[in-house]
C-alpha positions in Angstrom: -5.7 6.5 -20.5 -9.4 6.1 -20.5 -11.7 6.2 -17.5 -11.9 2.8 -15.8 -15.7 2.3 -16.0 -15.6 3.3 -19.7 -12.7 0.8 -20.3 -14.8 -2.1 -19.0 -18.1 -0.7 -20.5 -20.0 -0.8 -17.1 -22.0 1.7 -15.2 -20.6 3.3 -12.1 -23.0 1.3 -9.9 -22.1 -2.1 -11.5 -21.7 -4.9 -9.0 -18.8 -7.3 -8.7 -20.2 -9.9 -11.0 -20.9 -7.4 -13.8 -17.4 -6.0 -13.5 -15.9 -9.5 -13.7 -18.0 -10.5 -16.7 -17.1 -7.2 -18.5 -13.4 -7.7 -17.8 -13.5 -11.3 -19.1 -15.2 -10.2 -22.3 -12.8 -7.3 -22.9 -9.7 -9.3 -21.9 -10.6 -12.0 -24.4 -11.0 -9.4 -27.1 -7.6 -7.8 -26.6 -5.5 -10.7 -25.3 -2.2 -10.4 -27.2 -2.2 -14.1 -28.1 -5.5 -13.6 -29.9 -5.3 -10.0 -31.1 -2.4 -9.1 -33.3 -3.2 -5.4 -33.7 -0.6 -2.8 -32.7 -2.5 -1.4 -29.7 -3.9 -4.8 -28.3 -1.2 -5.2 -25.7 -1.6 -1.6 -24.4 -5.4 -2.0 -24.3 -5.1 -5.4 -22.5 -2.9 -3.8 -19.8 -5.3 -0.9 -19.3 -8.3 -3.3 -19.0 -6.4 -5.3 -16.4 -5.6 -2.2 -14.4 -9.2 -1.0 -14.5 -10.4 -4.4 -13.3 -7.8 -4.6 -10.4 -9.1 -1.2 -9.1 -12.8 -1.8 -9.5 -12.8 -5.3 -8.0 -11.1 -4.0 -4.8 -13.7 -2.2 -2.5 -11.1 0.2 -1.0 -9.4 1.1 -4.2 -12.8 1.5 -5.9 -14.0 3.8 -3.2 -10.9 6.0 -3.4 -11.1 6.1 -7.2 -14.8 7.0 -7.1 -14.1 9.9 -4.8 -10.8 11.3 -6.1 -10.2 9.6 -9.4 -6.8 8.1 -10.2 -5.1 10.6 -7.9 -6.8 8.9 -5.0 -5.3 5.5 -5.6 -1.9 6.5 -4.2 -3.5 7.2 -0.9 -6.0 4.3 -0.7 -5.6 2.1 2.3 -3.1 -0.6 1.5 -2.7 1.1 -1.8 0.4 3.0 -1.2 2.7 2.4 -4.2 -0.1 1.8 -6.7 1.4 1.8 -10.2 0.2 0.9 -13.7 0.4 -2.9 -14.5 2.9 -4.3 -16.9 2.1 -7.1 -19.4 3.3 -9.8 -17.0 1.0 -8.6 -14.3 -1.9 -8.2 -16.7 -1.4 -11.8 -17.9 -1.2 -13.0 -14.2 -4.4 -11.2 -13.4 -6.2 -12.9 -16.3 -4.9 -16.3 -15.5 -5.6 -15.9 -11.7 -9.3 -15.3 -12.2 -9.9 -17.3 -15.4 -7.1 -19.8 -15.7 -9.3 -22.6 -14.4 -11.7 -22.3 -17.4 -9.4 -23.4 -20.1 -8.3 -20.0 -21.4 -4.6 -21.0 -21.0 -5.3 -23.8 -23.4 -7.0 -21.5 -25.9 -4.4 -18.8 -25.8 -1.2 -20.9 -25.2 0.9 -21.0 -22.1 4.2 -19.5 -23.0 4.1 -16.4 -20.8 2.6 -18.1 -17.7 5.4 -20.7 -17.9 8.0 -17.9 -18.0 6.3 -16.4 -15.0 6.5 -19.7 -13.1 10.3 -19.1 -13.0 9.8 -15.7 -11.3 11.7 -15.2 -8.0 9.9 -14.9 -4.7 8.5 -11.6 -3.5 10.2 -10.3 -0.3 8.2 -8.4 2.4 9.9 -6.2 5.0 8.4 -3.9 7.6 9.7 -0.4 8.2 8.8 1.5 11.4 8.5 5.2 11.3 8.0 7.9 14.0 5.4 10.6 13.6 8.2 13.1 12.8 9.3 10.8 9.9 5.7 10.5 8.7 5.6 14.3 8.6 8.8 14.8 6.5 9.2 11.5 4.7 12.1 9.1 5.3 14.9 7.2 3.6 15.9 3.7 4.6 18.6 1.3 3.4 17.3 -2.2 3.6 19.7 -5.1 3.9 18.3 -8.3 2.3 19.5 -11.9 2.7 18.1 -13.5 -0.4 18.8 -15.4 -3.6 21.0 -13.5 -6.1 22.0 -14.2 -9.6 25.0 -16.4 -9.8 27.9 -14.4 -11.1 29.9 -17.5 -12.1 27.5 -18.6 -14.8 25.7 -15.3 -15.3 22.4 -16.8 -14.0 22.1 -19.3 -16.8 22.9 -22.3 -14.7 25.4 -23.9 -17.1 29.0 -24.6 -16.4 31.6 -22.2 -17.9 32.2 -22.9 -21.6 28.9 -24.8 -22.0 25.4 -23.8 -23.0 22.0 -25.4 -22.3 20.7 -27.7 -25.0 17.3 -27.4 -26.5 14.8 -29.8 -25.0 14.3 -32.9 -27.1 10.7 -33.4 -25.8 9.2 -30.0 -26.6 11.7 -28.8 -29.2 12.5 -25.7 -27.1 9.0 -24.4 -26.8 8.7 -25.3 -23.1 5.2 -26.8 -23.5 3.5 -29.8 -24.9 0.1 -29.8 -26.6 -2.5 -32.5 -26.7 -5.6 -32.3 -28.8 -8.9 -33.7 -27.3 -12.4 -34.0 -28.8 -15.4 -32.9 -26.8 -19.1 -32.1 -27.4 -18.0 -28.5 -27.9 -15.4 -29.4 -30.6 -11.7 -29.9 -30.5 -9.8 -28.4 -27.5 -6.0 -28.1 -27.3 -4.6 -28.8 -23.9 -1.3 -27.0 -23.2 0.9 -28.0 -20.2 4.5 -27.5 -19.2 7.0 -29.8 -20.7 7.7 -32.6 -18.1 11.3 -32.9 -19.3 12.5 -29.3 -19.0 9.9 -28.0 -16.6 8.7 -25.4 -19.2 12.1 -23.8 -19.8 12.7 -25.2 -23.3 16.3 -26.2 -22.5 18.1 -28.8 -20.5 21.4 -28.2 -18.7 23.8 -31.0 -19.4 26.8 -29.6 -17.4 25.5 -27.5 -14.4 27.5 -24.7 -12.9 29.7 -25.9 -10.1 28.8 -22.8 -7.9 25.0 -22.7 -8.1 24.6 -26.4 -9.3 22.5 -25.4 -12.2 20.1 -23.2 -10.3 21.4 -20.0 -11.7 21.3 -18.2 -8.3 23.0 -18.3 -5.0 22.3 -17.0 -1.5 23.8 -13.7 -0.6 23.2 -10.2 0.7 22.5 -6.9 -1.0 21.1 -3.5 0.0 18.1 -1.6 -1.4 17.6 2.1 -0.8 13.9 3.0 -0.1 12.4 6.5 -0.2 9.2 6.7 1.9 6.9 9.7 1.1 5.4 11.9 3.7 1.9 11.2 5.0 2.0 7.4 5.1 0.1 5.4 7.7 -0.2 1.9 9.0 -0.9 -0.7 6.4 0.4 1.4 3.5 3.0 -0.3 1.4 5.5 0.4 -1.3 6.2 -2.1 -4.1 9.7 -2.0 -5.7 9.4 -4.0 -8.9 12.2 -6.5 -9.5 14.0 -6.0 -6.2 12.9 -9.3 -4.7 14.6 -12.7 -5.0 16.3 -13.7 -8.3 14.4 -16.2 -10.4 16.0 -19.6 -11.3 18.1 -19.6 -14.5 17.6 -16.0 -15.4 13.9 -16.0 -14.5 12.5 -12.6 -13.6 13.1 -11.2 -10.2 10.3 -11.0 -7.6 9.3 -7.7 -6.0 10.2 -6.1 -2.7 7.2 -5.1 -0.7 7.9 -2.5 2.0 5.1 -2.5 4.7 4.8 0.7 6.7 4.3 0.6 10.5 3.9 3.9 12.3 5.1 3.8 16.0 2.6 5.1 18.5 3.3 8.6 19.9 1.8 9.0 23.3 1.5 12.8 22.8 -0.9 12.6 19.9 -4.0 10.7 18.7 -4.0 10.4 14.9 -7.2 10.7 12.9 -6.2 10.5 9.2 -4.1 13.5 8.5 -5.2 15.3 11.7 -3.7 15.0 15.1 -5.3 15.6 18.5 -3.4 16.8 21.6 -4.7 17.2 25.2 -3.5 20.4 26.9 -4.1 20.8 30.6 -4.4 24.4 31.9 -4.8 25.7 35.5 -7.8 27.4 36.9 -6.0 30.7 36.8 -4.9 30.4 33.2 -8.4 29.3 32.1 -9.8 32.5 33.8 -7.0 35.0 32.9 -5.7 33.5 29.6 -2.1 33.0 28.6 0.4 31.3 26.3 1.4 27.6 26.2 3.9 25.6 24.1 2.3 22.7 22.3 4.3 19.9 20.5 3.7 19.2 16.9 5.4 17.1 14.3 7.2 20.2 13.1 8.4 21.4 16.6 6.7 23.3 19.4 3.9 25.7 18.6 2.9 28.7 20.7 -0.9 28.6 21.5 -2.9 31.5 23.0 -5.3 30.4 25.6 -8.1 33.0 25.6 -9.4 34.3 29.0 -12.5 32.5 30.2 -11.9 29.3 28.1 -14.1 26.3 29.1 -12.9 22.8 29.5 -13.2 20.7 26.4 -12.7 23.7 24.0 -10.7 22.7 20.9 -8.2 25.1 19.4 -7.4 24.2 15.9 -3.9 24.9 14.4 -4.5 24.6 10.7 -1.9 22.9 8.6 0.1 21.7 11.7 -1.0 18.1 11.3 0.4 15.5 8.9 0.9 15.8 5.2 -1.8 14.4 2.9 -0.3 11.4 1.1 0.8 12.5 -2.4 -1.5 15.5 -2.2 -1.0 19.1 -1.4 -1.5 20.5 2.1 -1.4 19.2 5.7 -4.0 18.1 8.2 -4.7 20.1 11.4 -3.5 19.9 15.0 -6.5 20.0 17.3 -5.6 21.1 20.8 -8.2 20.2 23.3 -8.1 22.2 26.5 -8.8 20.5 29.9 -9.0 22.4 33.2 -6.4 20.9 35.6 -7.6 20.6 39.2 -4.7 20.6 41.7 -4.5 17.9 44.3 -2.9 18.1 47.8 -3.3 21.9 48.3 -0.8 23.7 50.5 -2.2 25.9 53.3 -1.5 29.0 51.2 -3.3 27.6 48.2 -6.3 26.5 50.3 -6.4 30.0 51.8 -6.5 31.7 48.4 -9.1 29.3 47.0 -11.3 29.9 50.0 -10.9 33.7 49.4 -11.7 33.2 45.7 -14.8 31.2 46.6 -16.4 34.2 48.3 -16.1 36.4 45.3 -16.2 34.2 42.2 -20.0 34.3 41.9 -22.6 31.6 41.0 -22.0 29.0 38.4 -23.9 29.4 35.1 -27.5 28.3 35.0 -28.2 24.8 33.8 -29.4 24.7 30.2 -29.3 22.1 27.4 -26.6 23.9 25.4 -24.1 24.3 28.3 -24.6 20.8 29.8 -24.4 19.1 26.4 -21.0 20.7 25.9 -19.9 19.5 29.3 -21.1 15.9 28.5 -19.4 16.1 25.2 -16.1 17.2 26.8 -16.3 14.4 29.3 -17.1 11.8 26.6 -20.5 11.0 28.1 
């Protein structure tokens, strides 16, 4: 597949208006209702995909930085996939349908799309551990299903829909009108059959001619490692059934990551606050630090200062659909005990006589202290 900017014939710094104009020109050239060449449909879909990415600031930024591989990790872009013909036509009609292009090209496909079932949106909550490893869910949906009694057609057993007498089975009516620009052909859904091209004389007794009934079904979902809030996965055709064998809608799985009080997430990196005592800060030692992969042993070097960050490379979260993990940053804080016992007070007083003077004040030292304190 060609590079997106080349497909639309625009520069990499093109603004939104230039991108939209370029897409309109290219889409009109390769629209399958105008262009009968063998590769027109494939080109039309590629152009629509390029336009959908470049018109969206977040997807465009991810594409500019990482190419097509970056689209799977774009914010809200989890689940990005190549567009099919139905989606490409919808994109075109969405942005240009009000300018008469449906009349120029004909309205058969958009009318079929009007019978598409509803999309279903569900939210799946994940823990940090599940973000690290990926997760599987089985989602139970209460939705509209195809009627088994009539096979989704809506007609009673032993009968078939009859061709519409108004539109002759085309599902649309055309009216010619003269204007200063010449003759225009207006295309609209047939008022008799609603654009379906057929009329049901004997409706199914179960679904009453709708071709679908309410029911339950389950859908397995695999969630990749490294997802974050507002990512989503689109499962094509797993939404509600369309009326009278219309295409199914989609199932959109929204990701919500539960807060973990142990960590602060920054992209693929995690931060963890580790308190240490005066004695460990001075003498050094070992501490166990939690991570999404289990506890990690961390060496505290002797003489460590409060606010020092110890980085555990690769112990953060996976990079979404990329190789490698982020890091776990362990920030050390000196813990000051409260409510000293008599023995503790005695030892601290003894230590005070031999510990020496604090370091001299200079910009480098105090800037680190301020940074550690968040000042």
